[in-house]
C-alpha atoms as an extended CHARMM CRD file, in Angstrom:
* protein
*
       220  EXT
         1         1  UNK       CA            245.2160000000      118.5220000000      -25.5840000000  PROA      1               0.0000000000
         2         2  UNK       CA            243.5000000000      116.4280000000      -22.9200000000  PROA      2               0.0000000000
         3         3  UNK       CA            240.2180000000      117.9040000000      -24.0710000000  PROA      3               0.0000000000
         4         4  UNK       CA            240.6790000000      116.9730000000      -27.6900000000  PROA      4               0.0000000000
         5         5  UNK       CA            241.5980000000      113.3100000000      -26.5010000000  PROA      5               0.0000000000
         6         6  UNK       CA            238.2700000000      112.9230000000      -24.6450000000  PROA      6               0.0000000000
         7         7  UNK       CA            236.5700000000      114.2630000000      -27.8210000000  PROA      7               0.0000000000
         8         8  UNK       CA            238.4560000000      111.6170000000      -29.8900000000  PROA      8               0.0000000000
         9         9  UNK       CA            237.3100000000      108.9300000000      -27.6150000000  PROA      9               0.0000000000
        10        10  UNK       CA            233.7660000000      109.9700000000      -27.0560000000  PROA      10              0.0000000000
        11        11  UNK       CA            231.5550000000      107.6830000000      -29.4250000000  PROA      11              0.0000000000
        12        12  UNK       CA            229.1230000000      109.1670000000      -31.9480000000  PROA      12              0.0000000000
        13        13  UNK       CA            225.3720000000      108.9370000000      -30.9640000000  PROA      13              0.0000000000
        14        14  UNK       CA            224.5940000000      106.3100000000      -33.5890000000  PROA      14              0.0000000000
        15        15  UNK       CA            227.4450000000      104.2120000000      -32.4580000000  PROA      15              0.0000000000
        16        16  UNK       CA            226.4800000000      104.2640000000      -28.8820000000  PROA      16              0.0000000000
        17        17  UNK       CA            222.8260000000      103.4370000000      -29.3880000000  PROA      17              0.0000000000
        18        18  UNK       CA            224.2180000000      100.3160000000      -31.5280000000  PROA      18              0.0000000000
        19        19  UNK       CA            226.4970000000       99.1780000000      -28.4710000000  PROA      19              0.0000000000
        20        20  UNK       CA            223.7490000000       99.4720000000      -26.0720000000  PROA      20              0.0000000000
        21        21  UNK       CA            221.3410000000       97.2680000000      -28.1880000000  PROA      21              0.0000000000
        22        22  UNK       CA            224.0530000000       94.4500000000      -28.4930000000  PROA      22              0.0000000000
        23        23  UNK       CA            224.4590000000       94.4420000000      -24.6710000000  PROA      23              0.0000000000
        24        24  UNK       CA            220.7620000000       94.3070000000      -24.2680000000  PROA      24              0.0000000000
        25        25  UNK       CA            220.6370000000       91.4140000000      -26.6110000000  PROA      25              0.0000000000
        26        26  UNK       CA            223.2770000000       89.6210000000      -24.9420000000  PROA      26              0.0000000000
        27        27  UNK       CA            221.3030000000       89.8510000000      -21.6120000000  PROA      27              0.0000000000
        28        28  UNK       CA            218.1110000000       88.5580000000      -23.2570000000  PROA      28              0.0000000000
        29        29  UNK       CA            220.0060000000       85.4860000000      -24.9110000000  PROA      29              0.0000000000
        30        30  UNK       CA            220.7750000000       84.2370000000      -21.7230000000  PROA      30              0.0000000000
        31        31  UNK       CA            216.9140000000       83.3550000000      -21.0310000000  PROA      31              0.0000000000
        32        32  UNK       CA            215.3550000000       83.1100000000      -24.5100000000  PROA      32              0.0000000000
        33        33  UNK       CA            216.2040000000       81.1840000000      -27.6420000000  PROA      33              0.0000000000
        34        34  UNK       CA            216.7930000000       82.2980000000      -31.1170000000  PROA      34              0.0000000000
        35        35  UNK       CA            213.0280000000       82.0320000000      -31.7740000000  PROA      35              0.0000000000
        36        36  UNK       CA            212.1950000000       84.2300000000      -28.8660000000  PROA      36              0.0000000000
        37        37  UNK       CA            210.9020000000       81.5480000000      -26.6420000000  PROA      37              0.0000000000
        38        38  UNK       CA            212.3200000000       80.6710000000      -23.1130000000  PROA      38              0.0000000000
        39        39  UNK       CA            214.7100000000       77.9940000000      -23.1750000000  PROA      39              0.0000000000
        40        40  UNK       CA            213.3840000000       74.8260000000      -21.4830000000  PROA      40              0.0000000000
        41        41  UNK       CA            215.3160000000       73.1060000000      -18.3830000000  PROA      41              0.0000000000
        42        42  UNK       CA            214.4700000000       70.2540000000      -16.3180000000  PROA      42              0.0000000000
        43        43  UNK       CA            215.6860000000       69.8740000000      -12.8520000000  PROA      43              0.0000000000
        44        44  UNK       CA            216.3750000000       66.2920000000      -11.5870000000  PROA      44              0.0000000000
        45        45  UNK       CA            218.9610000000       64.3350000000       -9.6640000000  PROA      45              0.0000000000
        46        46  UNK       CA            220.2510000000       67.5660000000       -8.2840000000  PROA      46              0.0000000000
        47        47  UNK       CA            221.1070000000       68.4850000000      -11.9330000000  PROA      47              0.0000000000
        48        48  UNK       CA            219.9900000000       70.5360000000      -14.8190000000  PROA      48              0.0000000000
        49        49  UNK       CA            218.8830000000       68.8660000000      -18.1410000000  PROA      49              0.0000000000
        50        50  UNK       CA            218.1150000000       70.7700000000      -21.3510000000  PROA      50              0.0000000000
        51        51  UNK       CA            215.5450000000       70.2270000000      -23.8890000000  PROA      51              0.0000000000
        52        52  UNK       CA            215.6750000000       66.7500000000      -25.5140000000  PROA      52              0.0000000000
        53        53  UNK       CA            218.2520000000       65.4950000000      -23.1120000000  PROA      53              0.0000000000
        54        54  UNK       CA            217.5370000000       61.8730000000      -21.4070000000  PROA      54              0.0000000000
        55        55  UNK       CA            218.2240000000       60.6090000000      -18.1040000000  PROA      55              0.0000000000
        56        56  UNK       CA            217.3510000000       58.0420000000      -15.5380000000  PROA      56              0.0000000000
        57        57  UNK       CA            216.2650000000       59.0060000000      -11.8470000000  PROA      57              0.0000000000
        58        58  UNK       CA            218.7930000000       58.3150000000       -9.1150000000  PROA      58              0.0000000000
        59        59  UNK       CA            215.9120000000       57.1010000000       -6.7780000000  PROA      59              0.0000000000
        60        60  UNK       CA            214.7270000000       54.3410000000       -9.2040000000  PROA      60              0.0000000000
        61        61  UNK       CA            217.2640000000       52.9160000000      -12.0540000000  PROA      61              0.0000000000
        62        62  UNK       CA            214.0050000000       51.7670000000      -13.9280000000  PROA      62              0.0000000000
        63        63  UNK       CA            212.6360000000       55.0450000000      -14.8230000000  PROA      63              0.0000000000
        64        64  UNK       CA            213.8180000000       57.2170000000      -17.5830000000  PROA      64              0.0000000000
        65        65  UNK       CA            212.9700000000       60.6660000000      -18.4810000000  PROA      65              0.0000000000
        66        66  UNK       CA            213.0300000000       63.1290000000      -21.2310000000  PROA      66              0.0000000000
        67        67  UNK       CA            213.4810000000       66.8120000000      -20.8550000000  PROA      67              0.0000000000
        68        68  UNK       CA            210.6470000000       68.3130000000      -22.8470000000  PROA      68              0.0000000000
        69        69  UNK       CA            209.0320000000       71.7600000000      -23.4510000000  PROA      69              0.0000000000
        70        70  UNK       CA            206.3740000000       70.5630000000      -21.0330000000  PROA      70              0.0000000000
        71        71  UNK       CA            208.7570000000       69.4060000000      -18.3550000000  PROA      71              0.0000000000
        72        72  UNK       CA            210.0300000000       65.9520000000      -17.5350000000  PROA      72              0.0000000000
        73        73  UNK       CA            208.3270000000       63.0320000000      -19.3670000000  PROA      73              0.0000000000
        74        74  UNK       CA            209.2210000000       59.8870000000      -17.5630000000  PROA      74              0.0000000000
        75        75  UNK       CA            208.6210000000       55.9730000000      -18.0000000000  PROA      75              0.0000000000
        76        76  UNK       CA            209.3040000000       53.1640000000      -16.1930000000  PROA      76              0.0000000000
        77        77  UNK       CA            211.3470000000       50.3260000000      -17.5220000000  PROA      77              0.0000000000
        78        78  UNK       CA            209.1530000000       46.9810000000      -17.5570000000  PROA      78              0.0000000000
        79        79  UNK       CA            211.3290000000       44.0240000000      -16.6480000000  PROA      79              0.0000000000
        80        80  UNK       CA            210.9330000000       40.9160000000      -18.6280000000  PROA      80              0.0000000000
        81        81  UNK       CA            210.0490000000       37.8460000000      -16.4810000000  PROA      81              0.0000000000
        82        82  UNK       CA            212.6470000000       35.4670000000      -15.4270000000  PROA      82              0.0000000000
        83        83  UNK       CA            212.4790000000       31.8680000000      -16.4380000000  PROA      83              0.0000000000
        84        84  UNK       CA            210.4920000000       29.6840000000      -14.3850000000  PROA      84              0.0000000000
        85        85  UNK       CA            213.2220000000       27.3160000000      -13.8770000000  PROA      85              0.0000000000
        86        86  UNK       CA            215.7300000000       30.0340000000      -12.7130000000  PROA      86              0.0000000000
        87        87  UNK       CA            217.3380000000       28.6400000000       -9.6040000000  PROA      87              0.0000000000
        88        88  UNK       CA            219.5470000000       31.5700000000       -8.9250000000  PROA      88              0.0000000000
        89        89  UNK       CA            218.4750000000       35.2540000000       -9.1100000000  PROA      89              0.0000000000
        90        90  UNK       CA            220.9690000000       38.3570000000       -8.4500000000  PROA      90              0.0000000000
        91        91  UNK       CA            220.0970000000       41.7050000000       -7.9480000000  PROA      91              0.0000000000
        92        92  UNK       CA            222.9950000000       44.3800000000       -8.7720000000  PROA      92              0.0000000000
        93        93  UNK       CA            222.6240000000       47.9480000000       -7.5990000000  PROA      93              0.0000000000
        94        94  UNK       CA            223.5390000000       49.1910000000      -10.9480000000  PROA      94              0.0000000000
        95        95  UNK       CA            220.9290000000       47.2890000000      -12.6880000000  PROA      95              0.0000000000
        96        96  UNK       CA            217.3750000000       47.9220000000      -13.0580000000  PROA      96              0.0000000000
        97        97  UNK       CA            216.0580000000       44.4250000000      -13.4550000000  PROA      97              0.0000000000
        98        98  UNK       CA            217.1960000000       41.2060000000      -11.7170000000  PROA      98              0.0000000000
        99        99  UNK       CA            219.3630000000       38.7800000000      -13.4090000000  PROA      99              0.0000000000
       100       100  UNK       CA            219.1150000000       34.9880000000      -13.7390000000  PROA      100             0.0000000000
       101       101  UNK       CA            222.2590000000       33.6240000000      -12.9990000000  PROA      101             0.0000000000
       102       102  UNK       CA            221.6070000000       29.8710000000      -13.2300000000  PROA      102             0.0000000000
       103       103  UNK       CA            218.9970000000       27.8460000000      -14.8930000000  PROA      103             0.0000000000
       104       104  UNK       CA            217.5090000000       24.2910000000      -13.8210000000  PROA      104             0.0000000000
       105       105  UNK       CA            214.5330000000       22.5070000000      -14.9180000000  PROA      105             0.0000000000
       106       106  UNK       CA            211.0210000000       23.0090000000      -13.7730000000  PROA      106             0.0000000000
       107       107  UNK       CA            208.9150000000       19.9660000000      -13.5870000000  PROA      107             0.0000000000
       108       108  UNK       CA            205.3700000000       19.9380000000      -12.1710000000  PROA      108             0.0000000000
       109       109  UNK       CA            206.0070000000       22.9230000000      -10.1400000000  PROA      109             0.0000000000
       110       110  UNK       CA            209.5110000000       21.5550000000       -8.6340000000  PROA      110             0.0000000000
       111       111  UNK       CA            212.8230000000       23.1000000000       -9.8910000000  PROA      111             0.0000000000
       112       112  UNK       CA            215.8580000000       20.6660000000      -10.3800000000  PROA      112             0.0000000000
       113       113  UNK       CA            219.4780000000       21.4730000000      -11.2370000000  PROA      113             0.0000000000
       114       114  UNK       CA            221.0980000000       20.8480000000      -14.4720000000  PROA      114             0.0000000000
       115       115  UNK       CA            222.1010000000       17.1630000000      -14.7540000000  PROA      115             0.0000000000
       116       116  UNK       CA            220.2330000000       15.9070000000      -11.6920000000  PROA      116             0.0000000000
       117       117  UNK       CA            218.2490000000       12.7220000000      -11.8150000000  PROA      117             0.0000000000
       118       118  UNK       CA            215.0380000000       12.5890000000      -10.0730000000  PROA      118             0.0000000000
       119       119  UNK       CA            211.8490000000       10.4770000000       -9.6780000000  PROA      119             0.0000000000
       120       120  UNK       CA            208.8250000000       12.6560000000       -9.5600000000  PROA      120             0.0000000000
       121       121  UNK       CA            206.5220000000        9.2190000000       -9.2040000000  PROA      121             0.0000000000
       122       122  UNK       CA            207.1760000000        5.4600000000       -8.8880000000  PROA      122             0.0000000000
       123       123  UNK       CA            206.6400000000        5.2550000000      -12.7140000000  PROA      123             0.0000000000
       124       124  UNK       CA            208.9120000000        8.0040000000      -13.7480000000  PROA      124             0.0000000000
       125       125  UNK       CA            212.7250000000        8.2590000000      -13.9010000000  PROA      125             0.0000000000
       126       126  UNK       CA            213.7090000000       11.7790000000      -15.1780000000  PROA      126             0.0000000000
       127       127  UNK       CA            216.8720000000       13.8600000000      -15.9680000000  PROA      127             0.0000000000
       128       128  UNK       CA            217.2530000000       17.6720000000      -16.0670000000  PROA      128             0.0000000000
       129       129  UNK       CA            219.1890000000       18.1270000000      -19.3500000000  PROA      129             0.0000000000
       130       130  UNK       CA            221.7580000000       20.8640000000      -20.0850000000  PROA      130             0.0000000000
       131       131  UNK       CA            218.8480000000       22.9230000000      -22.3100000000  PROA      131             0.0000000000
       132       132  UNK       CA            216.7840000000       23.1630000000      -19.0930000000  PROA      132             0.0000000000
       133       133  UNK       CA            214.2000000000       20.8160000000      -20.1140000000  PROA      133             0.0000000000
       134       134  UNK       CA            213.4120000000       17.6790000000      -17.9590000000  PROA      134             0.0000000000
       135       135  UNK       CA            213.1760000000       14.3070000000      -19.9350000000  PROA      135             0.0000000000
       136       136  UNK       CA            211.5920000000       11.4290000000      -18.5540000000  PROA      136             0.0000000000
       137       137  UNK       CA            211.1470000000        7.7450000000      -19.1620000000  PROA      137             0.0000000000
       138       138  UNK       CA            207.6570000000        6.2120000000      -17.9930000000  PROA      138             0.0000000000
       139       139  UNK       CA            207.9650000000        2.4740000000      -16.7510000000  PROA      139             0.0000000000
       140       140  UNK       CA            205.9290000000        0.0740000000      -19.0460000000  PROA      140             0.0000000000
       141       141  UNK       CA            204.4830000000       -2.3190000000      -16.7980000000  PROA      141             0.0000000000
       142       142  UNK       CA            203.4150000000       -6.0250000000      -18.0050000000  PROA      142             0.0000000000
       143       143  UNK       CA            200.0650000000       -6.9410000000      -16.7050000000  PROA      143             0.0000000000
       144       144  UNK       CA            200.7390000000       -8.9280000000      -13.3540000000  PROA      144             0.0000000000
       145       145  UNK       CA            200.1250000000      -12.7150000000      -13.5630000000  PROA      145             0.0000000000
       146       146  UNK       CA            197.7420000000      -12.5430000000      -10.5380000000  PROA      146             0.0000000000
       147       147  UNK       CA            194.2470000000      -11.2790000000       -9.7420000000  PROA      147             0.0000000000
       148       148  UNK       CA            195.4450000000       -9.8940000000       -6.3020000000  PROA      148             0.0000000000
       149       149  UNK       CA            198.6150000000       -7.7880000000       -7.3020000000  PROA      149             0.0000000000
       150       150  UNK       CA            200.2570000000       -5.5800000000       -4.3360000000  PROA      150             0.0000000000
       151       151  UNK       CA            201.6130000000       -2.2880000000       -5.0080000000  PROA      151             0.0000000000
       152       152  UNK       CA            204.7900000000       -1.2700000000       -2.7630000000  PROA      152             0.0000000000
       153       153  UNK       CA            205.9210000000        2.3740000000       -2.0340000000  PROA      153             0.0000000000
       154       154  UNK       CA            208.8310000000        3.5250000000       -4.3440000000  PROA      154             0.0000000000
       155       155  UNK       CA            207.7740000000        0.6970000000       -6.7850000000  PROA      155             0.0000000000
       156       156  UNK       CA            206.1440000000        1.3570000000      -10.1130000000  PROA      156             0.0000000000
       157       157  UNK       CA            204.7990000000       -1.9960000000      -11.2880000000  PROA      157             0.0000000000
       158       158  UNK       CA            202.6140000000       -4.0610000000       -8.8960000000  PROA      158             0.0000000000
       159       159  UNK       CA            203.9210000000       -7.5150000000       -7.5230000000  PROA      159             0.0000000000
       160       160  UNK       CA            202.1360000000      -10.7920000000       -6.9530000000  PROA      160             0.0000000000
       161       161  UNK       CA            202.6270000000      -11.2900000000       -3.4110000000  PROA      161             0.0000000000
       162       162  UNK       CA            201.0080000000      -14.8680000000       -3.5510000000  PROA      162             0.0000000000
       163       163  UNK       CA            202.4460000000      -15.8870000000       -6.7590000000  PROA      163             0.0000000000
       164       164  UNK       CA            200.5600000000      -16.3180000000      -10.1780000000  PROA      164             0.0000000000
       165       165  UNK       CA            196.9730000000      -16.9730000000       -9.6390000000  PROA      165             0.0000000000
       166       166  UNK       CA            193.4800000000      -16.7550000000      -11.2980000000  PROA      166             0.0000000000
       167       167  UNK       CA            189.8020000000      -17.0190000000      -10.5180000000  PROA      167             0.0000000000
       168       168  UNK       CA            187.8900000000      -20.4060000000      -10.6400000000  PROA      168             0.0000000000
       169       169  UNK       CA            185.1050000000      -18.7530000000      -12.4090000000  PROA      169             0.0000000000
       170       170  UNK       CA            183.3240000000      -15.5850000000      -13.4830000000  PROA      170             0.0000000000
       171       171  UNK       CA            181.9380000000      -15.1570000000       -9.9420000000  PROA      171             0.0000000000
       172       172  UNK       CA            185.3030000000      -14.0500000000       -8.8930000000  PROA      172             0.0000000000
       173       173  UNK       CA            184.8110000000      -15.4780000000       -5.3710000000  PROA      173             0.0000000000
       174       174  UNK       CA            187.6110000000      -17.9780000000       -5.4990000000  PROA      174             0.0000000000
       175       175  UNK       CA            191.1460000000      -17.7920000000       -6.4330000000  PROA      175             0.0000000000
       176       176  UNK       CA            193.5470000000      -20.9480000000       -7.0650000000  PROA      176             0.0000000000
       177       177  UNK       CA            197.1580000000      -20.8640000000       -7.8930000000  PROA      177             0.0000000000
       178       178  UNK       CA            198.7430000000      -21.0450000000      -11.1500000000  PROA      178             0.0000000000
       179       179  UNK       CA            200.6080000000      -24.2960000000      -12.2450000000  PROA      179             0.0000000000
       180       180  UNK       CA            199.2660000000      -27.6590000000      -11.5620000000  PROA      180             0.0000000000
       181       181  UNK       CA            195.4380000000      -28.4300000000      -11.9690000000  PROA      181             0.0000000000
       182       182  UNK       CA            193.4000000000      -27.9230000000       -8.7560000000  PROA      182             0.0000000000
       183       183  UNK       CA            190.2620000000      -29.8490000000       -7.8280000000  PROA      183             0.0000000000
       184       184  UNK       CA            187.7040000000      -27.2350000000       -6.9050000000  PROA      184             0.0000000000
       185       185  UNK       CA            185.2090000000      -29.7510000000       -5.6680000000  PROA      185             0.0000000000
       186       186  UNK       CA            184.8970000000      -33.3360000000       -6.0770000000  PROA      186             0.0000000000
       187       187  UNK       CA            184.0260000000      -33.3370000000       -9.6960000000  PROA      187             0.0000000000
       188       188  UNK       CA            185.6630000000      -30.2300000000      -11.1160000000  PROA      188             0.0000000000
       189       189  UNK       CA            189.2160000000      -29.7440000000      -12.1460000000  PROA      189             0.0000000000
       190       190  UNK       CA            190.7580000000      -26.3070000000      -13.1770000000  PROA      190             0.0000000000
       191       191  UNK       CA            193.8400000000      -24.9410000000      -14.0000000000  PROA      191             0.0000000000
       192       192  UNK       CA            195.1500000000      -21.4360000000      -14.3860000000  PROA      192             0.0000000000
       193       193  UNK       CA            196.9480000000      -20.1600000000      -17.6830000000  PROA      193             0.0000000000
       194       194  UNK       CA            200.5580000000      -19.8060000000      -16.9930000000  PROA      194             0.0000000000
       195       195  UNK       CA            203.8260000000      -19.1620000000      -19.0830000000  PROA      195             0.0000000000
       196       196  UNK       CA            203.6070000000      -22.1910000000      -20.9510000000  PROA      196             0.0000000000
       197       197  UNK       CA            200.3330000000      -21.2650000000      -22.4810000000  PROA      197             0.0000000000
       198       198  UNK       CA            199.5930000000      -19.3270000000      -25.8040000000  PROA      198             0.0000000000
       199       199  UNK       CA            198.3080000000      -15.9560000000      -24.8930000000  PROA      199             0.0000000000
       200       200  UNK       CA            199.4130000000      -16.2110000000      -21.4810000000  PROA      200             0.0000000000
       201       201  UNK       CA            197.6420000000      -13.7270000000      -19.2210000000  PROA      201             0.0000000000
       202       202  UNK       CA            196.3820000000      -11.5490000000      -22.0500000000  PROA      202             0.0000000000
       203       203  UNK       CA            193.2750000000      -10.6590000000      -20.0570000000  PROA      203             0.0000000000
       204       204  UNK       CA            192.3980000000      -13.8750000000      -19.2020000000  PROA      204             0.0000000000
       205       205  UNK       CA            191.9750000000      -14.1350000000      -15.3600000000  PROA      205             0.0000000000
       206       206  UNK       CA            189.8030000000      -17.2060000000      -15.1300000000  PROA      206             0.0000000000
       207       207  UNK       CA            190.8980000000      -20.9380000000      -15.0840000000  PROA      207             0.0000000000
       208       208  UNK       CA            190.1100000000      -23.5180000000      -17.6050000000  PROA      208             0.0000000000
       209       209  UNK       CA            187.8730000000      -26.1050000000      -15.9060000000  PROA      209             0.0000000000
       210       210  UNK       CA            186.7270000000      -29.4470000000      -16.7790000000  PROA      210             0.0000000000
       211       211  UNK       CA            184.0270000000      -31.5820000000      -15.0600000000  PROA      211             0.0000000000
       212       212  UNK       CA            183.5300000000      -35.2810000000      -14.8840000000  PROA      212             0.0000000000
       213       213  UNK       CA            180.5650000000      -36.5770000000      -16.5960000000  PROA      213             0.0000000000
       214       214  UNK       CA            177.8120000000      -37.9700000000      -14.4630000000  PROA      214             0.0000000000
       215       215  UNK       CA            179.4810000000      -36.7100000000      -11.5500000000  PROA      215             0.0000000000
       216       216  UNK       CA            177.6240000000      -35.3170000000       -8.4910000000  PROA      216             0.0000000000
       217       217  UNK       CA            179.5150000000      -32.8370000000       -6.3530000000  PROA      217             0.0000000000
       218       218  UNK       CA            179.9990000000      -34.1610000000       -2.7300000000  PROA      218             0.0000000000
       219       219  UNK       CA            179.1720000000      -31.5620000000       -0.1450000000  PROA      219             0.0000000000
       220       220  UNK       CA            182.3160000000      -30.2020000000        1.8920000000  PROA      220             0.0000000000
């Protein structure tokens, strides 16, 4: 009975060959795809990545790779430029690129905080607006009522230290004060234009003079 039992469990020749072929196919399938080509994998970051899989390098968060049949194809992510007026930059370990946390205003190479008032020159008064744009008012100085104005540090418009005045004549060698007429010699009386005159100080820097008829100036 035992012998006949073993005979019933022994596979036939054709069935044995089929089972052997299936076993060999299972072993081959571990290293080959259905098309008969070896399956591609990529080793990186201590891990195995399969064909078509994307990953970032642990050593560089800015480099992304794809596993291809030829191996890993990698490209580095380019960070966009931060705003010129960025006044606070953060670098997070999990980020590829730095972040701009705070924006101000950039004006002539200097960065100001939002809402800040500043005076880049004597003639300008500026404010850093909330949109990151510096808006400025420029002083419009009236022509000074003198020919010898003085510019003081921190002030935009010049001042007449000696008060209003003008030149006696086109030689521009002598200056007289504005107001009452001045005898510039024994025969000539001159007067500067002042605020009571039409066209006051509109480019007229010479006095109006009158000379006595038949008068000969006396030497000084």
